[in-house]
ZAVEXVO-562970 format. One record per residue (C-alpha): residue in three letters; x, y, z. Coordinates in steps of 0.02 Angstrom, whole numbers, padded with zeros to 5 digits, always signed. Layout:
// residues N
ALAXYZ...
// end
This chain:
// residues 372
MET+05259+03747+04570THR+05076+03716+04534ASN+05017+03617+04383VAL+04844+03641+04310GLY+04835+03562+04138THR+04985+03631+04044ARG+05008+03772+04167GLU+05167+03804+04265THR+05174+03955+04376THR+05290+04021+04509LYS+05205+04044+04676VAL+05252+04208+04759VAL+05159+04246+04920ASP+05173+04413+05011GLY+05180+04592+04959GLY+05349+04584+04874SER+05400+04562+04693PRO+05475+04401+04625LEU+05632+04502+04589ALA+05768+04534+04715GLY+05792+04708+04787LYS+05697+04816+04910MET+05547+04728+04982SER+05382+04805+04932LEU+05265+04840+05077LEU+05113+04838+04962GLY+04996+04692+04992LEU+05046+04661+05173PRO+04897+04652+05293ARG+04919+04746+05457ALA+04979+04596+05558ARG+05108+04547+05427LEU+05165+04727+05407GLN+05192+04734+05595GLN+05303+04579+05585VAL+05405+04644+05440LEU+05434+04816+05516ALA+05463+04759+05695PRO+05654+04761+05678HIS+05649+04934+05601VAL+05515+05028+05700GLU+05528+05049+05888ARG+05351+05109+05920SER+05209+05000+05858PHE+05093+05146+05821ARG+05213+05196+05683VAL+05160+05040+05586ASP+04980+05101+05587GLN+05038+05270+05524ILE+05129+05186+05380TYR+04980+05073+05341ARG+04859+05220+05334ALA+04982+05322+05230ILE+04987+05183+05100TYR+04802+05141+05087ASP+04707+05293+05151ARG+04818+05432+05087GLY+04894+05344+04935ILE+05073+05397+04977ARG+05208+05319+04867ARG+05367+05388+04947PHE+05420+05373+05128ASP+05484+05552+05119ASP+05301+05606+05106VAL+05247+05516+05264THR+05275+05672+05367THR+05200+05595+05524LEU+05361+05492+05536PRO+05527+05560+05600LEU+05649+05607+05463ALA+05778+05476+05516LEU+05647+05338+05508ARG+05588+05395+05337ARG+05766+05384+05271HIS+05793+05214+05350LEU+05632+05143+05276SER+05674+05216+05105ALA+05838+05122+05107HIS+05757+04953+05143PHE+05579+04954+05075SER+05478+05011+04925LEU+05303+05081+04900GLU+05319+05093+04711LEU+05173+05055+04597PRO+05190+04964+04430ASP+05229+05070+04278VAL+05081+05128+04174VAL+05139+05087+03997LYS+04981+05140+03906ARG+04807+05205+03939HIS+04665+05182+03815ARG+04507+05285+03841SER+04345+05222+03766ALA+04212+05335+03692ASP+04101+05287+03840GLY+04231+05344+03969THR+04296+05171+04011GLU+04486+05170+04025LYS+04602+05022+04003TYR+04774+05021+04087LEU+04924+04921+04031PHE+05042+04895+04178ARG+05222+04832+04172LEU+05274+04739+04330ALA+05448+04735+04408ASP+05502+04579+04312GLY+05438+04643+04145ALA+05274+04547+04146THR+05124+04646+04084ILE+04943+04649+04141GLU+04787+04748+04098ALA+04656+04822+04213VAL+04501+04927+04176ASP+04420+05078+04257ILE+04233+05090+04221PRO+04151+05253+04280GLU+03963+05269+04294GLY+03888+05424+04373ASP+03960+05445+04548ARG+04017+05264+04551ARG+04162+05174+04468THR+04211+04993+04451LEU+04392+04937+04442CYS+04417+04772+04351VAL+04584+04701+04408SER+04692+04551+04361SER+04754+04409+04471GLN+04878+04328+04349ALA+04987+04387+04206GLY+04894+04277+04081CYS+04776+04128+04100ALA+04797+03941+04071LEU+04613+03895+04065ALA+04594+03927+03878CYS+04409+03970+03879ARG+04364+03986+03696PHE+04277+04155+03714CYS+04420+04238+03810VAL+04562+04334+03729THR+04672+04313+03884GLY+04657+04125+03865TYR+04718+04139+03685TRP+04883+04208+03750GLY+04898+04070+03879ALA+04969+04049+04053GLY+05066+04178+04151ARG+05131+04189+04328ASP+05028+04226+04483LEU+05024+04406+04541THR+05080+04443+04717ALA+04957+04519+04840GLY+05051+04682+04818GLU+05034+04677+04629ILE+04848+04645+04645VAL+04817+04787+04767ALA+04935+04901+04669GLN+04816+04901+04519VAL+04683+04981+04628LEU+04806+05104+04704ALA+04880+05151+04535ILE+04711+05189+04456ARG+04659+05286+04611ALA+04821+05386+04598VAL+04775+05438+04421GLU+04589+05467+04439ARG+04589+05520+04622PRO+04429+05429+04669GLY+04395+05397+04852THR+04322+05234+04913HIS+04144+05302+04912GLY+04054+05221+04767LEU+04208+05117+04722ASN+04182+04937+04668VAL+04321+04811+04636VAL+04295+04656+04530PHE+04421+04516+04505MET+04366+04491+04325GLY+04525+04541+04235MET+04664+04428+04173GLY+04688+04259+04255GLU+04589+04137+04361PRO+04582+04207+04539LEU+04558+04038+04623LEU+04722+03974+04553ASN+04805+04110+04658THR+04706+04095+04818GLU+04833+04145+04950ASN+04887+04306+04866LEU+04706+04344+04826ARG+04657+04316+05008LEU+04789+04438+05069ALA+04740+04569+04939THR+04556+04549+04980GLN+04591+04566+05165ILE+04666+04738+05132LEU+04530+04795+05012LEU+04389+04742+05128GLU+04455+04858+05262GLN+04407+05003+05149ILE+04266+04934+05042SER+04113+04833+05092TRP+04111+04650+05039ARG+03955+04694+04941ARG+04063+04800+04824VAL+04202+04673+04795THR+04169+04527+04677LEU+04274+04377+04632SER+04237+04291+04466THR+04294+04112+04440ALA+04278+03982+04303GLY+04242+03854+04440VAL+04403+03790+04519VAL+04324+03676+04648PRO+04472+03663+04770GLY+04484+03853+04768LEU+04299+03868+04807ARG+04323+03755+04958GLU+04464+03867+05019LEU+04357+04021+04989ALA+04217+03949+05094ALA+04332+03950+05247TRP+04393+04130+05229GLU+04351+04245+05374GLN+04324+04387+05251ARG+04253+04346+05081PRO+04198+04450+04932ARG+04042+04416+04831LEU+04054+04271+04710ALA+04022+04263+04523ILE+04034+04101+04424SER+04079+04099+04239LEU+03950+03971+04182HIS+03912+04006+03998ALA+03823+03843+03956PRO+03680+03747+04039ASP+03752+03571+04016ASP+03919+03482+04032GLU+03939+03439+03849ARG+03934+03618+03786ARG+04022+03692+03937SER+04169+03572+03914ARG+04186+03626+03732LEU+04185+03809+03780MET+04279+03795+03946PRO+04403+03649+03959ILE+04405+03664+04149ASN+04232+03586+04150LYS+04310+03418+04104LYS+04402+03420+04271TYR+04267+03503+04375PRO+04098+03465+04292LEU+03937+03553+04339ALA+03887+03429+04475ALA+04053+03456+04566LEU+04045+03644+04541LEU+03868+03663+04604GLY+03904+03545+04749ALA+04050+03655+04804LEU+03943+03811+04790ARG+03811+03737+04904GLN+03945+03720+05039ILE+03984+03906+05041PRO+03901+03992+05191LEU+03807+04135+05109ARG+03765+04291+05209SER+03590+04360+05232LYS+03511+04401+05063GLU+03673+04355+04972ARG+03657+04275+04801ILE+03787+04196+04689THR+03798+04279+04518PHE+03809+04163+04368GLU+03888+04247+04217TYR+03821+04180+04053ILE+03899+04231+03888LEU+03770+04225+03749ILE+03835+04152+03584ASP+03722+04168+03434ARG+03625+04008+03395TRP+03732+03906+03515ASN+03673+03934+03694ASP+03543+04072+03676GLY+03379+03985+03632PRO+03221+03966+03738ASP+03263+03784+03777ASP+03433+03841+03841ALA+03348+03967+03955GLU+03241+03828+04028LEU+03392+03715+04054LEU+03484+03857+04141HIS+03336+03894+04254ARG+03322+03712+04308LEU+03509+03700+04338LEU+03510+03846+04460GLN+03337+03841+04538ASN+03395+03766+04704LEU+03532+03896+04732PRO+03513+04076+04793SER+03568+04149+04627LYS+03550+04279+04492VAL+03605+04272+04311ASN+03705+04407+04222LEU+03690+04388+04033ILE+03841+04445+03932PRO+03819+04454+03743LEU+03983+04392+03670ASN+04117+04524+03641PRO+04202+04472+03478ASP+04388+04493+03446PRO+04499+04456+03295VAL+04593+04319+03389LEU+04434+04221+03427ASP+04353+04094+03313PRO+04240+04185+03189LYS+04104+04054+03220LEU+04079+04132+03392ARG+03959+04275+03358ARG+03863+04401+03464PRO+03674+04372+03459PRO+03558+04509+03394ASP+03484+04619+03530ALA+03311+04544+03501ARG+03377+04369+03536VAL+03464+04430+03694GLU+03303+04509+03755ALA+03202+04352+03716PHE+03323+04248+03820ARG+03316+04371+03964LYS+03127+04378+03957ARG+03109+04189+03959LEU+03223+04172+04112ALA+03124+04308+04201GLU+02960+04221+04160LEU+03028+04061+04238GLY+03069+04155+04398THR+03257+04177+04379ARG+03330+04344+04431VAL+03419+04406+04275THR+03509+04560+04209VAL+03601+04599+04047ARG+03776+04670+04063ARG+03797+04833+03971GLN+03940+04830+03846ARG+04076+04951+03902GLY+04247+04987+03828ASP+04235+04869+03679ASP+04307+05000+03560VAL+04473+04990+03655SER+04463+04802+03689ALA+04421+04831+03872ALA+04255+04737+03876CYS+04225+04569+03959GLY+04343+04436+03888GLN+04449+04557+03785LEU+04602+04586+03898ARG+04765+04523+03825VAL+04950+04496+03859PRO+05052+04612+03748GLY+05236+04580+03723ARG+05238+04392+03695ASP+05174+04266+03570PRO+05007+04175+03599ARG+05025+04003+03676GLY+04847+03958+03723PHE+04712+03882+03614ARG+04715+03888+03424ARG+04605+04018+03345SER+04498+03905+03234ASN+04462+03748+03332PHE+04287+03781+03399SER+04149+03666+03335PHE+03961+03684+03345
// end
């Protein structure tokens, strides 16, 4: 068990489900798949055929892996599973964004989002079935903690959406910005990332974290690592702690110190996500504080005007567009690389910070406890 604040979560590492039954082969890197199948497959090249059938061809039944002998297909079907989580609901936004509600083998539910744009698409996937961090702007945090997802359950979100929409890997981006804190589930995330990075460049896979310092230290040692985005949202400890309780445990000095230890690749920059809240963190003085905070790091800032939701405190409001533009312009004048995230999927609660945990009562922060 791992305790983070009031959080208790079952650690499940490997491709399989927490439930008993056939072992799922989803989420097993090649070397681990070789170990698992060694007692069942006489010729090692068969493992590569199975691996490519799962991830390149998107096959979900061993009967359809026609490169394998019939007897082997039947044997594997009796012992292993390639099943994806059930798609309970799909909500399509007016802008083409689509939100998926998945039910996992033990009944837990998660949401993921498919964001198409021209010939590209971004899949926003979850790493936990809930979140214990209770960030005041995040709907997932309102519902509270949930268990870690296995590597197979993480990868399965990508496979399931690809099975519906039939996109190839060309132009495909994956962002770990869905439900949960990825760096509270580092081992399963590492295994899932290892698989994804065989098909997608690290430049098109991004991990977003609220700043779990021990997880950042682990991430720095990974042989294969996605791009990194930090949920910052305030330029000083006092306000960040009010908005994001994790800052009390890992304040800005510790967070930035850990980021400086990450070996960045050529031309790589860390993205700092900054939610703009009207008249709270969006003034010109705040822009100057933010610039000074980040000026010694290879970085860029992604501004996210707050996406409101009925479960959030009504005092948290989205700034007018003119105020967003003034903040962006001031950062740019100071020399900070800055973009504004386009709002997508908000009409179906699929925008940043709006994913939720249907099917159980909220157990995170109270709705009306935010103070200015």
